[in-house]
SEFIMAR-634534 format. One record per residue (C-alpha): residue in three letters; x, y, z. Coordinates in steps of 0.001 Angstrom, whole numbers, plus 500000, padded with zeros to 6 digits. Each point is the difference from the previous one (the first is absolute). Layout:
# residues N
AlaXYZ...
END
This chain:
# residues 321
Met081495708293610082Asp498650500843503475Val501641498091502833Leu497993499672503261Ser501616499766503369Asn499361496972502209Ser497776502240502160Asp497897501393496988Ala499587496417498636Ser498964498764503380Gln497414502729500230Asn498688499287496455Leu499607496394500929Lys498098500862503219His497570502422498012Ser499568497275497265Glu499044497518502597Ile497537502290501734Glu498315501182496575Ser499618496290499195Phe498457499284503365Phe497414502770499525Asp499401499387496340Ser499102496366500646Ala498152500257503135Pro496196499961499983Gln498570503523499950Leu498367501319503054Lys496202499950499425Asp499275503110501947Arg503256501878498993Asp498004503030498942Asp497942500210503155Ile503210499466502088Asp501789502898498110Arg496993502282500422Arg499670499336503770Leu503845500564500537Asp499902503266497952Glu497039501297501990Phe501601498907503451Ile503312501646499201Lys498560503172498605Lys498033500423503250Asn502746499252502329Ser502905501670498150Gln499270503334501299Ser498179501828502704Ser500034503940500316Gly502847499977497540Lys501989497635502098Leu501275496674498766Leu498656497138501958Arg501615496552500451Val498741496851498360Val501298496585500681Cys499358496626498226Val499945497116502416Thr500385496677498253Ser498666497161502131Gly499366496066500077Gly501540497521497543Thr499625499341496332Thr498940496736498371Val501507498257496940Pro497203498281497853Leu500918496596498581Glu497056500158497385Lys498375502792498024Arg496559498886501408Cys501688499923503377Val499245497069502358Arg503404499401501442Tyr502560502812500965Ile503183500579502009Asp499574502405502917Asn502209502181502173Phe499931500051503810Ser498651503300501084Ser496942500836502211Gly500148503634498963His500099501017503768Arg503147502187499649Gly498610502075497161Ala496471500344501434Thr501346501240503558Ser502617502353498346Thr497049501490497841Glu498201500960503262Tyr503119501762501352Leu500889501726496693Leu496363501335499955Lys500503501338503572Ala503246501615498855Gly498172502005497284Tyr500503498028496913Ala497504498985497362Val500404496359499454Ile499479497940496825Phe499687496422501574Leu500865497493497308Asn499065496760501750Arg499545496316499331Arg496244498967500051Gly499211498382503370Thr502819501100502011Cys500210502295503022Gln498327503464499500Pro500640503192501707Phe498106500604503348Cys499054496181500031Thr503176498607501280Ser498723499960503784Leu496565498289499086Pro499508496356500070Glu500798498004496787Asp496363499766499014Pro498553503233501268Leu496602499648498532Leu499191496715502007Ser502255500836502956Cys499077503587500815Phe496262500030499246Glu496766498406501220Ile496282500139499320Asp497726501056502831Lys496435498921500715Glu498606502587497620Gln502260498542497162Asn502196503014500035Leu503675499795499193Gln502125501457502944Val503608500035501266Leu500914497472502692Gly500873501998503184Ser503502498760500438Gln500815501070496283Ser498084503171499839Glu502981502437500665Ala502325498369497467Val497256499720497350Met498884503634500502Arg503562501238499730Ala500848498004496956Val496725501075498242Gly500468503651500998Glu503714500348499082His499420498084496602Arg496920502341499217Ala502024503134500947Ala502824498994497620Thr497889499213497122Asp497407502759500404Gln502978502529500030Gly501343498462496745Leu503270498962501768Leu499881496210499425Leu499781498304496609Lys500068496105499980Ile500854498148496776Pro499995496204500496Phe502168497624497945Thr500375496097500037Thr502565499067497372Ile503613501099499280Phe498704501243496558Glu497346502395501539Tyr502457501125502796Leu502749501149497843Gln497583501701497368Met498277501776502822Leu503316501045501652Gln501128501535496715Leu496749501882499539Thr500228501233503602Ala503593500961499724Met499444501951496684Ser496999501867501489Met502029500926503033Lys502953501271498020Thr498572503572499931Leu500339500078503907Gly503775500050499910Thr501559499606503267His496587500029501792Ala499366496534498694Met500961496880502103Phe500000496328499126Tyr499779497539502981Leu500511496744498280Ala498834497644502563Ala498400497237497592Ala501607496630499615Val500634499953496199Ser500495496635498311Asp503673499434498748Phe498939497480497160Tyr496967499656497774Val498748498131497063Pro499881502113496924Trp496373500501498796Glu500990499035496422Ser501301496482501144Met497087499427502458Val497416497280499161Glu496501501141499485His497994497686502225Lys500557498125503339Ile503174497900500233Gln498859496386500045Ser501276497713502571Ala502018497044498769Pro502439497322501533Gly503655501082500063Pro501812503112500405Phe498832503406498556Asp502506502501498659Met499401503672499572Arg502399502688499126Leu499845503160502186Val501592503214498672Gln501521502793502215Val497603502872500477Pro501728503291498721Lys501205502215502776Met497862503051499822Leu501576502146503082Ser502691501548497845Val497590500988497272Leu497582501425502693Arg502859501912501481Asn501590501363496872Tyr497110500353497395Trp496492499482501486Ala500353502448503030Pro503615501120500090Met499608502604502826Ala497923497979502300Tyr501235498753503372Cys500179496139499688Val499953497430502854Ser500243496300499212Phe500026496899502390Lys502269497219500274Leu498725496844501782Glu502485497094500856Thr499640496954502256Asp503964500018500554Ser500882503038502292Lys503709499555499155Ile499412501194496321Leu497105502403500585Leu501805503337500260Glu502415499151497155Lys497118499219497836Ala498237503185500998Glu502992502145499146Met500467498185496652Ala496409500910499015Leu500418503656501379Lys502943500481497504Lys498854497789497102Tyr496525501484499768Glu500973503625501337Met497521499667502775Asn499671503089502460Ala499617497371502842Val499579496258500404Val498136498382502931Ala501719496803501058Asn497806497504501816Glu500747496536501046Leu497045497534499699Thr499713499041503698Thr500522503187501552Arg498372502443497456Lys497157501024502243Glu502473501006502779Glu502855501738498283Val501222501075496477Val503268501749498852Leu499649503102497911Val502986500096497627Thr500899503192498125Ser503305501186498328Asn501084501605503154Glu498920497587502860Arg498116496944501339Ile497323500826502536Lys498434497334502125Val496274500566500520His498187498144502867Arg496553499490501000Asp499149501770503314Asn499620496849502240Thr498634502106502813Gln496791500595497978Pro497805496780499295Asp498726501247496798Ala503162501756498745Val501136499000496460Val503548500375498459Glu498445502020497180Cys499190503045502389Pro503700500851500458Leu500844498849496468Ile497786502397498218Lys500819502878502421Leu503675499459498962Leu499215499820496303Val497818503187500083Glu503013501740501535Asn502160498682497362His497712500879497216Ser499820503655501397Ala503721500116499839Tyr500035498861496570Ile497649502595498857Ser501884502774501600Thr503248498969498421Arg498581499608496637
END
């Protein structure tokens, strides 16, 4: 009789939970199209003149948890997508091709400096009924449109939108499996706020939950942790960066270090809710590095020095591998 160690038994249980999640999840309607676009994007950006290029998957925004199959109500996660969108801009500037796996309706690359509703805030109709950019917004709009067009025309930016936890995890798996061939030249920048709990699809009601007097009970199940599988199976040679957000600064670094070891990440970005736009701490196996926004520059963002540091670390990772 074969005897499994506690570690092997634990791994088998994790794989069983993950397989169960994917088997029961509603399948992506456009799975084949996403697979095709990923394959084309990675083939185009994997080599140039015989030299391997770097490709990064940036996840951005929060996932929703549907409460009904024909969803009317859902549980949401706090995330504007600003970190992922801004980081994408700096990664493109650093020479990476970017797969932007993003929540529908959240911040987009090159648009973070524009008003919340740019169509209504940045444009006006002149006397000849022509649409034109408002003078005060013209520079920002022209820069956003120009930089976005350059990235897409050169084939360096691929956007894949998601809404639910089911869509996100299936898309992450597809992306990781496609990027596996890139080896150490692949990076994952996992800034999305991923739901910790969900309602299993098979136990979800079909139609809208009806309101009724009295309390309503619903059982939530823990979402299987995919980081270890990503790290060890989907794209084992990739450089992986995850994020840890806490509201209590006293436990933040401890939690980040736990995540670093548990999921075998190359780096964890620790950020505290109230100061996340001013400073973060990059936690690696060797050090903790505080990264600050340049307060002398009015338009500076903390993602600028953060991405610079991560690009340097990724370069060192490639050279040592």
